[in-house]
C-alpha positions as CSV (number, residue, x, y, z in Angstrom):
1,X,-106.6,115.0,-18.3
2,X,-103.0,114.6,-18.5
3,X,-102.7,118.5,-18.7
4,X,-104.3,119.4,-15.1
5,X,-102.4,116.5,-13.7
6,X,-99.1,118.0,-14.9
7,X,-100.7,121.5,-13.7
8,X,-101.5,120.0,-9.9
9,X,-97.9,118.6,-9.8
10,X,-96.2,121.5,-10.8
11,X,-98.6,123.5,-8.2
12,X,-97.2,121.2,-5.4
13,X,-93.8,121.2,-6.8
14,X,-94.0,125.4,-6.3
15,X,-95.6,125.2,-2.9
16,X,-92.6,122.7,-1.6
17,X,-90.5,125.3,-2.9
18,X,-91.7,128.2,-1.1
19,X,-92.0,126.1,1.9
20,X,-87.9,125.4,1.5
21,X,-86.8,128.7,0.7
22,X,-89.3,129.7,4.0
23,X,-86.9,127.2,6.1
24,X,-83.6,128.5,4.4
25,X,-84.8,131.8,5.2
26,X,-85.7,131.1,8.5
27,X,-81.8,129.0,9.1
28,X,-80.3,132.0,7.6
29,X,-82.1,134.7,10.3
30,X,-81.3,132.2,13.1
31,X,-77.5,132.5,12.2
32,X,-77.9,136.1,11.9
33,X,-79.5,136.4,15.7
34,X,-77.0,134.2,17.0
35,X,-73.9,135.8,15.1
36,X,-75.0,139.1,17.0
37,X,-75.5,137.3,20.2
38,X,-71.7,136.5,19.8
39,X,-70.7,140.2,19.1
40,X,-72.7,141.0,21.6
41,X,-71.1,138.8,24.6
42,X,-67.4,140.0,22.5
43,X,-68.4,143.4,23.3
44,X,-69.7,142.6,26.6
45,X,-66.0,140.9,27.5
46,X,-64.3,144.3,26.2
47,X,-66.4,146.0,28.8
48,X,-65.6,144.1,31.6
49,X,-62.0,143.5,30.5
50,X,-61.2,147.5,30.5
51,X,-63.4,147.5,33.7
52,X,-60.7,144.8,35.4
53,X,-57.8,146.5,33.8
54,X,-58.7,150.3,35.4
55,X,-60.0,149.0,38.5
56,X,-59.9,145.2,39.2
57,X,-57.4,143.6,41.7
58,X,-54.9,141.1,41.5
59,X,-55.8,137.6,42.3
60,X,-55.2,133.7,41.8
61,X,-57.8,131.2,40.7
62,X,-57.5,127.9,40.8
63,X,-59.2,126.2,37.8
64,X,-61.8,123.1,39.9
65,X,-63.2,122.0,36.2
66,X,-63.6,123.5,33.1
67,X,-65.5,122.6,29.7
68,X,-65.8,123.7,25.7
69,X,-69.2,125.6,25.7
70,X,-69.1,124.3,21.8
71,X,-69.2,128.7,20.8
72,X,-65.6,129.7,18.9
73,X,-65.2,133.3,18.7
74,X,-62.7,134.2,15.8
75,X,-61.6,130.7,15.9
76,X,-61.2,130.9,19.3
77,X,-62.5,128.3,22.1
78,X,-65.0,129.1,24.7
79,X,-64.4,127.7,27.7
80,X,-66.6,127.4,31.2
81,X,-64.7,127.3,34.1
82,X,-65.1,126.3,37.7
83,X,-62.8,128.2,39.7
84,X,-61.9,128.9,43.4
85,X,-60.7,132.3,42.9
86,X,-58.4,134.0,46.1
87,X,-58.3,137.5,46.6
88,X,-55.7,139.1,49.2
89,X,-56.7,135.5,51.2
90,X,-60.5,135.6,50.7
91,X,-61.9,132.7,48.6
92,X,-64.8,132.7,46.6
93,X,-66.0,129.4,43.9
94,X,-67.5,131.1,40.9
95,X,-68.3,129.5,37.1
96,X,-67.1,131.8,35.0
97,X,-67.1,131.8,30.8
98,X,-64.3,132.8,28.4
99,X,-63.0,133.1,25.3
100,X,-59.2,131.3,25.5
101,X,-56.7,131.8,22.8
102,X,-55.2,128.4,21.5
103,X,-51.8,128.6,22.4
104,X,-52.9,129.1,26.0
105,X,-55.2,126.0,26.7
106,X,-52.2,124.2,27.8
107,X,-51.9,126.0,30.4
108,X,-56.0,125.3,31.4
109,X,-55.7,122.1,33.6
110,X,-57.8,121.3,36.9
111,X,-55.6,122.0,39.6
112,X,-53.8,124.8,37.8
113,X,-53.2,128.4,39.3
114,X,-53.8,130.8,36.9
115,X,-53.7,135.1,37.3
116,X,-57.0,136.9,37.8
117,X,-58.4,140.4,37.8
118,X,-61.6,140.6,40.0
119,X,-64.3,143.2,40.8
120,X,-63.3,144.2,44.1
121,X,-66.9,144.1,45.0
122,X,-68.1,141.2,43.2
123,X,-65.5,138.3,42.8
124,X,-67.8,136.4,40.4
125,X,-67.0,139.4,37.7
126,X,-63.2,138.5,36.3
127,X,-61.2,137.6,33.9
128,X,-58.3,135.0,33.5
129,X,-55.1,136.8,32.5
130,X,-53.1,134.8,30.5
131,X,-50.0,135.7,28.0
132,X,-50.8,134.0,24.5
């Protein structure tokens, strides 16, 4: 009887290992999907920055509120801002998310005014322009 019990235990162990491998595979798959999402966001930000460099208008934004999203891209934190954007005397309030260099985080405080490049047709499309 001992041999059959050992075989049953071995079978249980094999099934458990198979489940764990599936879990590890799912974790790897989820991690890859998250990395792909980050790459797509970086690419979209680069396209927007290039468009705004060519077609954007200069403006000033006042930081109303800011918080970290918990994401990092190339060891740089992503922050979400509530901004009051002023372009040529026209003001609008927008929510904006951007990856920011740690070198300029000290310049980013509620109440601070920061330079922005803004899409002339959609003031919610902007990039905060700080040297860092």
